[in-house]
KOLPA-5539 format. One record per residue (C-alpha): residue in three letters; residue number from 1; x, y, z. Coordinates in nm, 3 decimals, always signed. Example, Ala and Ser with C-alpha at 12.3 -4.5 7.8 and 13.67 -1.06 7.14 Angstrom:
2
<r residuo="ALA" num="1" u="+1.230" v="-0.450" w="+0.780"/>
<r residuo="SER" num="2" u="+1.367" v="-0.106" w="+0.714"/>
END
This chain:
100
<r residuo="MET" num="1" u="+10.810" v="+11.259" w="+9.823"/>
<r residuo="LEU" num="2" u="+10.873" v="+11.624" w="+9.968"/>
<r residuo="VAL" num="3" u="+10.569" v="+11.843" w="+9.967"/>
<r residuo="ASN" num="4" u="+10.597" v="+12.196" w="+9.893"/>
<r residuo="ALA" num="5" u="+10.665" v="+12.460" w="+10.192"/>
<r residuo="GLU" num="6" u="+10.418" v="+12.696" w="+10.006"/>
<r residuo="ALA" num="7" u="+10.140" v="+12.460" w="+9.999"/>
<r residuo="TYR" num="8" u="+10.164" v="+12.439" w="+10.374"/>
<r residuo="ARG" num="9" u="+10.177" v="+12.821" w="+10.429"/>
<r residuo="ARG" num="10" u="+9.833" v="+12.828" w="+10.194"/>
<r residuo="VAL" num="11" u="+9.644" v="+12.600" w="+10.374"/>
<r residuo="ALA" num="12" u="+9.758" v="+12.731" w="+10.689"/>
<r residuo="ASP" num="13" u="+9.622" v="+13.080" w="+10.578"/>
<r residuo="LEU" num="14" u="+9.314" v="+12.915" w="+10.478"/>
<r residuo="VAL" num="15" u="+9.279" v="+12.783" w="+10.884"/>
<r residuo="ARG" num="16" u="+9.345" v="+13.112" w="+11.020"/>
<r residuo="GLU" num="17" u="+9.089" v="+13.273" w="+10.787"/>
<r residuo="MET" num="18" u="+8.828" v="+13.021" w="+10.860"/>
<r residuo="GLU" num="19" u="+8.897" v="+13.020" w="+11.207"/>
<r residuo="ALA" num="20" u="+8.844" v="+13.391" w="+11.220"/>
<r residuo="ASP" num="21" u="+8.525" v="+13.395" w="+11.013"/>
<r residuo="ALA" num="22" u="+8.413" v="+13.140" w="+11.269"/>
<r residuo="ALA" num="23" u="+8.492" v="+13.379" w="+11.590"/>
<r residuo="ALA" num="24" u="+8.359" v="+13.693" w="+11.445"/>
<r residuo="GLU" num="25" u="+8.021" v="+13.485" w="+11.362"/>
<r residuo="ARG" num="26" u="+7.998" v="+13.366" w="+11.724"/>
<r residuo="GLU" num="27" u="+8.045" v="+13.688" w="+11.852"/>
<r residuo="ARG" num="28" u="+7.791" v="+13.881" w="+11.617"/>
<r residuo="THR" num="29" u="+7.523" v="+13.598" w="+11.682"/>
<r residuo="GLY" num="30" u="+7.641" v="+13.562" w="+12.086"/>
<r residuo="ILE" num="31" u="+7.583" v="+13.144" w="+12.022"/>
<r residuo="GLU" num="32" u="+7.887" v="+12.942" w="+12.163"/>
<r residuo="PRO" num="33" u="+7.998" v="+12.575" w="+12.052"/>
<r residuo="PRO" num="34" u="+7.889" v="+12.307" w="+12.276"/>
<r residuo="GLY" num="35" u="+8.192" v="+12.196" w="+12.491"/>
<r residuo="PRO" num="36" u="+8.301" v="+11.854" w="+12.506"/>
<r residuo="ALA" num="37" u="+8.074" v="+11.773" w="+12.784"/>
<r residuo="ALA" num="38" u="+7.819" v="+11.859" w="+12.587"/>
<r residuo="ILE" num="39" u="+7.918" v="+11.660" w="+12.290"/>
<r residuo="ARG" num="40" u="+7.951" v="+11.363" w="+12.449"/>
<r residuo="ALA" num="41" u="+7.614" v="+11.370" w="+12.658"/>
<r residuo="GLN" num="42" u="+7.448" v="+11.367" w="+12.306"/>
<r residuo="LYS" num="43" u="+7.277" v="+11.048" w="+12.243"/>
<r residuo="PRO" num="44" u="+7.432" v="+10.869" w="+11.944"/>
<r residuo="HIS" num="45" u="+7.081" v="+10.732" w="+11.787"/>
<r residuo="ASP" num="46" u="+6.885" v="+11.066" w="+11.850"/>
<r residuo="ARG" num="47" u="+6.747" v="+11.199" w="+11.489"/>
<r residuo="PRO" num="48" u="+6.606" v="+11.477" w="+11.448"/>
<r residuo="ASN" num="49" u="+6.212" v="+11.570" w="+11.479"/>
<r residuo="LYS" num="50" u="+6.188" v="+11.689" w="+11.117"/>
<r residuo="LEU" num="51" u="+6.429" v="+11.582" w="+10.826"/>
<r residuo="LYS" num="52" u="+6.496" v="+11.868" w="+10.550"/>
<r residuo="LYS" num="53" u="+6.439" v="+11.676" w="+10.246"/>
<r residuo="SER" num="54" u="+6.503" v="+11.834" w="+9.912"/>
<r residuo="PRO" num="55" u="+6.422" v="+11.681" w="+9.572"/>
<r residuo="ALA" num="56" u="+6.698" v="+11.458" w="+9.417"/>
<r residuo="PRO" num="57" u="+6.822" v="+11.576" w="+9.106"/>
<r residuo="PHE" num="58" u="+6.687" v="+11.452" w="+8.757"/>
<r residuo="CYS" num="59" u="+7.034" v="+11.360" w="+8.697"/>
<r residuo="HIS" num="60" u="+7.416" v="+11.357" w="+8.810"/>
<r residuo="ALA" num="61" u="+7.588" v="+11.440" w="+8.444"/>
<r residuo="ALA" num="62" u="+7.910" v="+11.607" w="+8.323"/>
<r residuo="SER" num="63" u="+7.660" v="+11.913" w="+8.136"/>
<r residuo="ARG" num="64" u="+7.347" v="+12.049" w="+8.087"/>
<r residuo="ALA" num="65" u="+7.348" v="+11.946" w="+7.739"/>
<r residuo="VAL" num="66" u="+7.385" v="+11.600" w="+7.860"/>
<r residuo="CYS" num="67" u="+7.088" v="+11.630" w="+8.119"/>
<r residuo="ARG" num="68" u="+6.879" v="+11.799" w="+7.850"/>
<r residuo="GLU" num="69" u="+6.939" v="+11.508" w="+7.589"/>
<r residuo="LEU" num="70" u="+6.834" v="+11.264" w="+7.889"/>
<r residuo="ARG" num="71" u="+6.499" v="+11.447" w="+7.946"/>
<r residuo="LEU" num="72" u="+6.402" v="+11.394" w="+7.581"/>
<r residuo="PRO" num="73" u="+6.142" v="+11.139" w="+7.516"/>
<r residuo="SER" num="74" u="+6.218" v="+10.796" w="+7.408"/>
<r residuo="PRO" num="75" u="+6.140" v="+10.636" w="+7.049"/>
<r residuo="SER" num="76" u="+5.803" v="+10.445" w="+7.061"/>
<r residuo="ARG" num="77" u="+5.857" v="+10.052" w="+6.951"/>
<r residuo="GLY" num="78" u="+5.655" v="+10.156" w="+6.644"/>
<r residuo="GLU" num="79" u="+5.923" v="+10.423" w="+6.575"/>
<r residuo="MET" num="80" u="+6.205" v="+10.183" w="+6.648"/>
<r residuo="LYS" num="81" u="+6.025" v="+9.887" w="+6.403"/>
<r residuo="THR" num="82" u="+6.037" v="+10.127" w="+6.133"/>
<r residuo="GLY" num="83" u="+6.447" v="+10.133" w="+6.131"/>
<r residuo="ALA" num="84" u="+6.472" v="+10.481" w="+6.222"/>
<r residuo="SER" num="85" u="+6.767" v="+10.488" w="+6.464"/>
<r residuo="PRO" num="86" u="+6.763" v="+10.659" w="+6.843"/>
<r residuo="ARG" num="87" u="+6.985" v="+10.912" w="+6.782"/>
<r residuo="ALA" num="88" u="+6.780" v="+11.022" w="+6.465"/>
<r residuo="PHE" num="89" u="+6.449" v="+11.032" w="+6.683"/>
<r residuo="HIS" num="90" u="+6.655" v="+11.237" w="+6.956"/>
<r residuo="ALA" num="91" u="+6.782" v="+11.501" w="+6.647"/>
<r residuo="ARG" num="92" u="+6.437" v="+11.508" w="+6.508"/>
<r residuo="VAL" num="93" u="+6.268" v="+11.583" w="+6.844"/>
<r residuo="SER" num="94" u="+6.563" v="+11.837" w="+6.965"/>
<r residuo="ARG" num="95" u="+6.542" v="+12.066" w="+6.670"/>
<r residuo="ARG" num="96" u="+6.153" v="+12.042" w="+6.675"/>
<r residuo="ALA" num="97" u="+6.192" v="+12.165" w="+7.034"/>
<r residuo="GLY" num="98" u="+6.462" v="+12.399" w="+6.981"/>
<r residuo="ARG" num="99" u="+6.670" v="+12.219" w="+7.275"/>
<r residuo="LEU" num="100" u="+7.064" v="+12.141" w="+7.205"/>
END
């Protein structure tokens, strides 16, 4: 399979742009990246003193509507025994809450 020369050119342009941005950032801040010796001197099993932790997302869904639907309360056993379907329960709760 032949690869399009235009795709190569675009990727090369993106790489040049990122390298130029990084060089400008280094010039602006005065911070140089560590060299090969500094990288090799690091201990591979060291960990940061403090970890940055953020809360986990409620769900990974294709759309916000799906996440909203998952947040809706689920029917109780009593409601399920009456023969009401979960879909009807969610439709009733959604209309009442003004969601979806």
